[in-house]
PQR file with spaces between the fields and no chain letter, atoms N, CA, C, O and H, PARSE charges and radii, in Angstrom:
ATOM       1  N    UNK     1       8.829   31.237   27.383 -0.4000 1.5000
ATOM       2  CA   UNK     1       7.717   30.546   27.841 -0.0000 2.0000
ATOM       3  C    UNK     1       7.286   29.597   26.932  0.5500 1.7000
ATOM       4  O    UNK     1       6.395   28.872   27.375 -0.5500 1.4000
ATOM       5  N    UNK     2       7.641   29.376   25.798 -0.4000 1.5000
ATOM       6  CA   UNK     2       7.453   28.255   24.937 -0.0000 2.0000
ATOM       7  C    UNK     2       7.396   26.831   25.864  0.5500 1.7000
ATOM       8  O    UNK     2       6.688   25.879   25.535 -0.5500 1.4000
ATOM       9  H    UNK     2       8.365   29.965   25.439  0.4000 1.0000
ATOM      10  N    UNK     3       8.242   26.837   27.058 -0.4000 1.5000
ATOM      11  CA   UNK     3       8.526   25.574   27.566 -0.0000 2.0000
ATOM      12  C    UNK     3       7.518   25.554   28.889  0.5500 1.7000
ATOM      13  O    UNK     3       7.346   24.530   29.549 -0.5500 1.4000
ATOM      14  H    UNK     3       8.818   27.610   27.325  0.4000 1.0000
ATOM      15  N    UNK     4       6.928   26.716   29.163 -0.4000 1.5000
ATOM      16  CA   UNK     4       6.227   26.720   30.429 -0.0000 2.0000
ATOM      17  C    UNK     4       7.037   27.609   31.383  0.5500 1.7000
ATOM      18  O    UNK     4       6.512   27.925   32.451 -0.5500 1.4000
ATOM      19  H    UNK     4       7.067   27.549   28.626  0.4000 1.0000
ATOM      20  N    UNK     5       7.988   27.938   31.155 -0.4000 1.5000
ATOM      21  CA   UNK     5       8.638   28.835   32.265 -0.0000 2.0000
ATOM      22  C    UNK     5       8.766   30.178   31.874  0.5500 1.7000
ATOM      23  O    UNK     5       9.126   30.587   30.770 -0.5500 1.4000
ATOM      24  H    UNK     5       8.414   27.682   30.288  0.4000 1.0000
ATOM      25  N    UNK     6       8.363   30.997   33.107 -0.4000 1.5000
ATOM      26  CA   UNK     6       8.533   32.585   32.569 -0.0000 2.0000
ATOM      27  C    UNK     6       9.638   32.981   32.893  0.5500 1.7000
ATOM      28  O    UNK     6      10.327   32.313   33.664 -0.5500 1.4000
ATOM      29  H    UNK     6       8.070   30.665   34.004  0.4000 1.0000
ATOM      30  N    UNK     7      10.055   34.133   32.391 -0.4000 1.5000
ATOM      31  CA   UNK     7      11.392   34.818   32.574 -0.0000 2.0000
ATOM      32  C    UNK     7      11.484   34.992   34.178  0.5500 1.7000
ATOM      33  O    UNK     7      12.612   34.875   34.657 -0.5500 1.4000
ATOM      34  H    UNK     7       9.496   34.676   31.765  0.4000 1.0000
ATOM      35  N    UNK     8      10.450   35.251   35.026 -0.4000 1.5000
ATOM      36  CA   UNK     8      10.352   35.425   36.271 -0.0000 2.0000
ATOM      37  C    UNK     8      10.938   34.022   37.009  0.5500 1.7000
ATOM      38  O    UNK     8      11.851   34.115   37.830 -0.5500 1.4000
ATOM      39  H    UNK     8       9.534   35.346   34.637  0.4000 1.0000
ATOM      40  N    UNK     9      10.426   32.892   36.705 -0.4000 1.5000
ATOM      41  CA   UNK     9      10.791   31.532   37.273 -0.0000 2.0000
ATOM      42  C    UNK     9      12.585   31.265   36.508  0.5500 1.7000
ATOM      43  O    UNK     9      13.396   30.527   37.066 -0.5500 1.4000
ATOM      44  H    UNK     9       9.685   32.816   36.039  0.4000 1.0000
ATOM      45  N    UNK    10      12.797   31.764   35.639 -0.4000 1.5000
ATOM      46  CA   UNK    10      14.115   31.537   35.109 -0.0000 2.0000
ATOM      47  C    UNK    10      14.941   32.003   35.986  0.5500 1.7000
ATOM      48  O    UNK    10      15.824   31.356   36.549 -0.5500 1.4000
ATOM      49  H    UNK    10      12.138   32.364   35.186  0.4000 1.0000
ATOM      50  N    UNK    11      14.644   33.325   36.158 -0.4000 1.5000
ATOM      51  CA   UNK    11      15.722   34.178   37.152 -0.0000 2.0000
ATOM      52  C    UNK    11      15.667   33.487   38.365  0.5500 1.7000
ATOM      53  O    UNK    11      16.734   33.051   38.799 -0.5500 1.4000
ATOM      54  H    UNK    11      13.927   33.851   35.700  0.4000 1.0000
ATOM      55  N    UNK    12      14.502   33.272   39.087 -0.4000 1.5000
ATOM      56  CA   UNK    12      14.750   32.685   40.487 -0.0000 2.0000
ATOM      57  C    UNK    12      15.319   31.340   40.116  0.5500 1.7000
ATOM      58  O    UNK    12      16.194   31.064   40.936 -0.5500 1.4000
ATOM      59  H    UNK    12      13.636   33.626   38.734  0.4000 1.0000
ATOM      60  N    UNK    13      15.197   30.526   39.342 -0.4000 1.5000
ATOM      61  CA   UNK    13      15.950   29.257   39.276 -0.0000 2.0000
ATOM      62  C    UNK    13      17.678   29.463   39.431  0.5500 1.7000
ATOM      63  O    UNK    13      18.488   28.987   40.226 -0.5500 1.4000
ATOM      64  H    UNK    13      14.486   30.751   38.676  0.4000 1.0000
ATOM      65  N    UNK    14      17.810   30.411   38.272 -0.4000 1.5000
ATOM      66  CA   UNK    14      19.521   30.740   38.067 -0.0000 2.0000
ATOM      67  C    UNK    14      20.280   31.429   39.371  0.5500 1.7000
ATOM      68  O    UNK    14      21.458   31.298   39.703 -0.5500 1.4000
ATOM      69  H    UNK    14      17.152   30.798   37.627  0.4000 1.0000
ATOM      70  N    UNK    15      19.244   32.197   39.996 -0.4000 1.5000
ATOM      71  CA   UNK    15      19.671   32.831   41.433 -0.0000 2.0000
ATOM      72  C    UNK    15      19.929   32.101   42.533  0.5500 1.7000
ATOM      73  O    UNK    15      20.862   32.311   43.308 -0.5500 1.4000
ATOM      74  H    UNK    15      18.287   32.304   39.726  0.4000 1.0000
ATOM      75  N    UNK    16      19.143   31.269   42.616 -0.4000 1.5000
ATOM      76  CA   UNK    16      19.308   30.307   43.499 -0.0000 2.0000
ATOM      77  C    UNK    16      20.059   28.963   43.512  0.5500 1.7000
ATOM      78  O    UNK    16      20.429   28.335   44.505 -0.5500 1.4000
ATOM      79  H    UNK    16      18.386   31.099   41.986  0.4000 1.0000
ATOM      80  N    UNK    17      20.211   28.644   42.207 -0.4000 1.5000
ATOM      81  CA   UNK    17      20.850   27.244   41.710 -0.0000 2.0000
ATOM      82  C    UNK    17      20.041   26.170   42.150  0.5500 1.7000
ATOM      83  O    UNK    17      20.696   25.173   42.454 -0.5500 1.4000
ATOM      84  H    UNK    17      19.911   29.154   41.400  0.4000 1.0000
ATOM      85  N    UNK    18      18.733   26.064   42.285 -0.4000 1.5000
ATOM      86  CA   UNK    18      18.300   24.998   42.456 -0.0000 2.0000
ATOM      87  C    UNK    18      17.042   25.000   41.312  0.5500 1.7000
ATOM      88  O    UNK    18      16.490   25.951   40.756 -0.5500 1.4000
ATOM      89  H    UNK    18      18.201   26.874   42.038  0.4000 1.0000
ATOM      90  N    UNK    19      16.837   23.650   41.204 -0.4000 1.5000
ATOM      91  CA   UNK    19      15.925   23.641   39.898 -0.0000 2.0000
ATOM      92  C    UNK    19      14.321   23.522   40.319  0.5500 1.7000
ATOM      93  O    UNK    19      13.381   23.758   39.561 -0.5500 1.4000
ATOM      94  H    UNK    19      17.285   22.879   41.655  0.4000 1.0000
ATOM      95  N    UNK    20      14.230   23.102   41.699 -0.4000 1.5000
ATOM      96  CA   UNK    20      12.960   23.006   42.078 -0.0000 2.0000
ATOM      97  C    UNK    20      13.101   23.022   43.732  0.5500 1.7000
ATOM      98  O    UNK    20      14.063   22.597   44.371 -0.5500 1.4000
ATOM      99  H    UNK    20      14.994   22.910   42.315  0.4000 1.0000
ATOM     100  N    UNK    21      11.869   23.634   44.269 -0.4000 1.5000
ATOM     101  CA   UNK    21      12.000   23.857   45.536 -0.0000 2.0000
ATOM     102  C    UNK    21      11.418   22.864   46.485  0.5500 1.7000
ATOM     103  O    UNK    21      10.415   22.367   45.973 -0.5500 1.4000
ATOM     104  H    UNK    21      11.087   23.980   43.750  0.4000 1.0000
ATOM     105  N    UNK    22      11.643   22.425   47.571 -0.4000 1.5000
ATOM     106  CA   UNK    22      11.045   21.571   48.192 -0.0000 2.0000
ATOM     107  C    UNK    22       9.591   21.726   48.718  0.5500 1.7000
ATOM     108  O    UNK    22       9.163   22.713   49.316 -0.5500 1.4000
ATOM     109  H    UNK    22      12.459   22.829   47.986  0.4000 1.0000
ATOM     110  N    UNK    23       8.955   20.692   48.432 -0.4000 1.5000
ATOM     111  CA   UNK    23       7.540   20.692   48.969 -0.0000 2.0000
ATOM     112  C    UNK    23       7.342   19.945   50.277  0.5500 1.7000
ATOM     113  O    UNK    23       7.645   18.755   50.364 -0.5500 1.4000
ATOM     114  H    UNK    23       9.304   19.890   47.947  0.4000 1.0000
ATOM     115  N    UNK    24       6.821   20.653   51.325 -0.4000 1.5000
ATOM     116  CA   UNK    24       6.739   19.927   52.580 -0.0000 2.0000
ATOM     117  C    UNK    24       5.553   20.772   53.473  0.5500 1.7000
ATOM     118  O    UNK    24       5.301   21.915   53.092 -0.5500 1.4000
ATOM     119  H    UNK    24       6.575   21.620   51.254  0.4000 1.0000
ATOM     120  N    UNK    25       4.997   20.360   54.371 -0.4000 1.5000
ATOM     121  CA   UNK    25       4.003   21.346   55.335 -0.0000 2.0000
ATOM     122  C    UNK    25       4.729   21.299   56.522  0.5500 1.7000
ATOM     123  O    UNK    25       5.695   20.547   56.655 -0.5500 1.4000
ATOM     124  H    UNK    25       5.202   19.431   54.681  0.4000 1.0000
ATOM     125  N    UNK    26       4.269   22.170   57.534 -0.4000 1.5000
ATOM     126  CA   UNK    26       4.775   22.679   58.664 -0.0000 2.0000
ATOM     127  C    UNK    26       4.706   21.577   59.546  0.5500 1.7000
ATOM     128  O    UNK    26       5.693   21.213   60.187 -0.5500 1.4000
ATOM     129  H    UNK    26       3.484   22.780   57.426  0.4000 1.0000
ATOM     130  N    UNK    27       3.213   20.825   59.647 -0.4000 1.5000
ATOM     131  CA   UNK    27       2.933   19.605   60.537 -0.0000 2.0000
ATOM     132  C    UNK    27       3.136   18.445   59.996  0.5500 1.7000
ATOM     133  O    UNK    27       3.397   18.342   58.798 -0.5500 1.4000
ATOM     134  H    UNK    27       2.412   21.121   59.127  0.4000 1.0000
ATOM     135  N    UNK    28       3.050   17.481   60.753 -0.4000 1.5000
ATOM     136  CA   UNK    28       2.776   16.137   60.287 -0.0000 2.0000
ATOM     137  C    UNK    28       1.408   15.868   60.037  0.5500 1.7000
ATOM     138  O    UNK    28       0.529   16.210   60.829 -0.5500 1.4000
ATOM     139  H    UNK    28       2.838   17.565   61.726  0.4000 1.0000
ATOM     140  N    UNK    29       1.107   15.066   58.609 -0.4000 1.5000
ATOM     141  CA   UNK    29      -0.411   14.860   58.469 -0.0000 2.0000
ATOM     142  C    UNK    29      -1.219   15.914   57.900  0.5500 1.7000
ATOM     143  O    UNK    29      -2.389   15.734   57.562 -0.5500 1.4000
ATOM     144  H    UNK    29       1.821   14.789   57.966  0.4000 1.0000
ATOM     145  N    UNK    30      -0.603   17.016   57.791 -0.4000 1.5000
ATOM     146  CA   UNK    30      -1.141   18.019   56.665 -0.0000 2.0000
ATOM     147  C    UNK    30      -1.170   17.843   55.472  0.5500 1.7000
ATOM     148  O    UNK    30      -2.031   18.422   54.809 -0.5500 1.4000
ATOM     149  H    UNK    30       0.348   17.162   58.066  0.4000 1.0000
ATOM     150  N    UNK    31      -0.303   17.053   54.908 -0.4000 1.5000
ATOM     151  CA   UNK    31      -0.569   16.813   53.649 -0.0000 2.0000
ATOM     152  C    UNK    31      -0.300   15.099   53.419  0.5500 1.7000
ATOM     153  O    UNK    31       0.660   14.496   53.898 -0.5500 1.4000
ATOM     154  H    UNK    31       0.397   16.582   55.446  0.4000 1.0000
ATOM     155  N    UNK    32      -1.235   14.567   52.687 -0.4000 1.5000
ATOM     156  CA   UNK    32      -1.271   13.128   52.083 -0.0000 2.0000
ATOM     157  C    UNK    32      -0.867   13.084   50.692  0.5500 1.7000
ATOM     158  O    UNK    32      -1.439   13.815   49.884 -0.5500 1.4000
ATOM     159  H    UNK    32      -2.015   15.057   52.298  0.4000 1.0000
ATOM     160  N    UNK    33      -0.129   12.460   50.405 -0.4000 1.5000
ATOM     161  CA   UNK    33      -0.169   11.956   48.680 -0.0000 2.0000
ATOM     162  C    UNK    33      -0.163   10.633   48.416  0.5500 1.7000
ATOM     163  O    UNK    33       0.450    9.850   49.142 -0.5500 1.4000
ATOM     164  H    UNK    33       0.335   11.866   51.062  0.4000 1.0000
ATOM     165  N    UNK    34      -0.870   10.231   47.307 -0.4000 1.5000
ATOM     166  CA   UNK    34      -0.897    9.038   46.730 -0.0000 2.0000
ATOM     167  C    UNK    34      -0.630    8.604   45.132  0.5500 1.7000
ATOM     168  O    UNK    34      -0.852    9.311   44.149 -0.5500 1.4000
ATOM     169  H    UNK    34      -1.368   10.867   46.717  0.4000 1.0000
ATOM     170  N    UNK    35      -0.305    7.783   45.144 -0.4000 1.5000
ATOM     171  CA   UNK    35      -0.291    7.197   43.459 -0.0000 2.0000
ATOM     172  C    UNK    35      -0.686    6.029   43.263  0.5500 1.7000
ATOM     173  O    UNK    35      -0.029    5.078   43.686 -0.5500 1.4000
ATOM     174  H    UNK    35      -0.124    7.209   45.943  0.4000 1.0000
ATOM     175  N    UNK    36      -1.628    5.894   42.706 -0.4000 1.5000
ATOM     176  CA   UNK    36      -2.503    4.405   42.086 -0.0000 2.0000
ATOM     177  C    UNK    36      -2.258    4.401   40.738  0.5500 1.7000
ATOM     178  O    UNK    36      -2.284    5.392   40.008 -0.5500 1.4000
ATOM     179  H    UNK    36      -2.162    6.666   42.362  0.4000 1.0000
ATOM     180  N    UNK    37      -1.995    3.160   40.386 -0.4000 1.5000
ATOM     181  CA   UNK    37      -2.317    2.623   39.241 -0.0000 2.0000
ATOM     182  C    UNK    37      -3.405    1.852   38.790  0.5500 1.7000
ATOM     183  O    UNK    37      -4.148    2.080   37.835 -0.5500 1.4000
ATOM     184  H    UNK    37      -1.974    2.355   40.979  0.4000 1.0000
ATOM     185  N    UNK    38      -3.417    0.642   39.817 -0.4000 1.5000
ATOM     186  CA   UNK    38      -4.566   -0.130   39.904 -0.0000 2.0000
ATOM     187  C    UNK    38      -5.205   -0.267   40.969  0.5500 1.7000
ATOM     188  O    UNK    38      -4.620   -0.673   41.973 -0.5500 1.4000
ATOM     189  H    UNK    38      -2.814    0.457   40.593  0.4000 1.0000
ATOM     190  N    UNK    39      -6.702    0.076   40.991 -0.4000 1.5000
ATOM     191  CA   UNK    39      -7.468   -0.087   42.133 -0.0000 2.0000
ATOM     192  C    UNK    39      -8.165   -1.312   42.542  0.5500 1.7000
ATOM     193  O    UNK    39      -7.941   -2.336   41.895 -0.5500 1.4000
ATOM     194  H    UNK    39      -7.177    0.406   40.175  0.4000 1.0000
ATOM     195  N    UNK    40      -9.017   -1.343   43.577 -0.4000 1.5000
ATOM     196  CA   UNK    40      -9.870   -2.369   44.115 -0.0000 2.0000
ATOM     197  C    UNK    40     -10.762   -2.561   43.077  0.5500 1.7000
ATOM     198  O    UNK    40     -11.019   -1.591   42.364 -0.5500 1.4000
ATOM     199  H    UNK    40      -9.199   -0.512   44.102  0.4000 1.0000
ATOM     200  N    UNK    41     -11.311   -3.686   42.844 -0.4000 1.5000
ATOM     201  CA   UNK    41     -12.534   -3.733   41.726 -0.0000 2.0000
ATOM     202  C    UNK    41     -13.884   -3.687   42.644  0.5500 1.7000
ATOM     203  O    UNK    41     -14.175   -4.562   43.460 -0.5500 1.4000
ATOM     204  H    UNK    41     -11.102   -4.474   43.422  0.4000 1.0000
ATOM     205  N    UNK    42     -14.534   -2.706   42.417 -0.4000 1.5000
ATOM     206  CA   UNK    42     -15.850   -2.727   43.047 -0.0000 2.0000
ATOM     207  C    UNK    42     -17.309   -3.182   42.223  0.5500 1.7000
ATOM     208  O    UNK    42     -17.895   -2.391   41.484 -0.5500 1.4000
ATOM     209  H    UNK    42     -14.298   -1.996   41.754  0.4000 1.0000
ATOM     210  N    UNK    43     -17.637   -4.146   42.398 -0.4000 1.5000
ATOM     211  CA   UNK    43     -18.876   -4.437   41.557 -0.0000 2.0000
ATOM     212  C    UNK    43     -20.083   -3.689   42.162  0.5500 1.7000
ATOM     213  O    UNK    43     -20.489   -3.747   43.323 -0.5500 1.4000
ATOM     214  H    UNK    43     -17.161   -4.789   42.998  0.4000 1.0000
ATOM     215  N    UNK    44     -20.513   -3.056   41.247 -0.4000 1.5000
ATOM     216  CA   UNK    44     -21.891   -2.265   41.645 -0.0000 2.0000
ATOM     217  C    UNK    44     -23.113   -2.926   41.054  0.5500 1.7000
ATOM     218  O    UNK    44     -23.396   -3.303   39.917 -0.5500 1.4000
ATOM     219  H    UNK    44     -20.183   -3.009   40.304  0.4000 1.0000
ATOM     220  N    UNK    45     -23.719   -2.938   42.175 -0.4000 1.5000
ATOM     221  CA   UNK    45     -25.533   -3.610   41.767 -0.0000 2.0000
ATOM     222  C    UNK    45     -26.159   -3.047   41.008  0.5500 1.7000
ATOM     223  O    UNK    45     -26.200   -1.818   41.070 -0.5500 1.4000
ATOM     224  H    UNK    45     -23.490   -2.631   43.099  0.4000 1.0000
ATOM     225  N    UNK    46     -26.783   -3.666   40.140 -0.4000 1.5000
ATOM     226  CA   UNK    46     -27.663   -3.189   39.353 -0.0000 2.0000
ATOM     227  C    UNK    46     -29.022   -2.567   39.805  0.5500 1.7000
ATOM     228  O    UNK    46     -29.776   -3.269   40.478 -0.5500 1.4000
ATOM     229  H    UNK    46     -26.750   -4.664   40.089  0.4000 1.0000
ATOM     230  N    UNK    47     -29.385   -1.269   39.470 -0.4000 1.5000
ATOM     231  CA   UNK    47     -30.531   -0.807   40.037 -0.0000 2.0000
ATOM     232  C    UNK    47     -31.992   -1.814   39.731  0.5500 1.7000
ATOM     233  O    UNK    47     -32.329   -2.282   38.643 -0.5500 1.4000
ATOM     234  H    UNK    47     -28.772   -0.699   38.923  0.4000 1.0000
ATOM     235  N    UNK    48     -32.628   -1.944   40.927 -0.4000 1.5000
ATOM     236  CA   UNK    48     -33.763   -2.867   40.506 -0.0000 2.0000
ATOM     237  C    UNK    48     -34.970   -1.762   40.202  0.5500 1.7000
ATOM     238  O    UNK    48     -35.069   -0.629   40.675 -0.5500 1.4000
ATOM     239  H    UNK    48     -32.355   -1.564   41.810  0.4000 1.0000
ATOM     240  N    UNK    49     -35.855   -2.438   39.270 -0.4000 1.5000
ATOM     241  CA   UNK    49     -36.730   -1.480   38.505 -0.0000 2.0000
ATOM     242  C    UNK    49     -38.264   -2.082   39.038  0.5500 1.7000
ATOM     243  O    UNK    49     -39.305   -1.561   38.637 -0.5500 1.4000
ATOM     244  H    UNK    49     -35.774   -3.358   38.886  0.4000 1.0000
C-alpha cells in the first residue's frame, strides 16, 4: 500500500497480465479529454465605481 496499490489491485494486475485497463466510452462524444498548458489571454475590465 505504500505505493498506492492495494493487494486487490496487485492481484488483479498479476492475473490479467495487464498493468492498466483501457479507458473508453461506449458511444462517440460521451467523453472529451483535454490537456492545456498555455491558454488564451483574457483581459478583464476593471469594475467601474
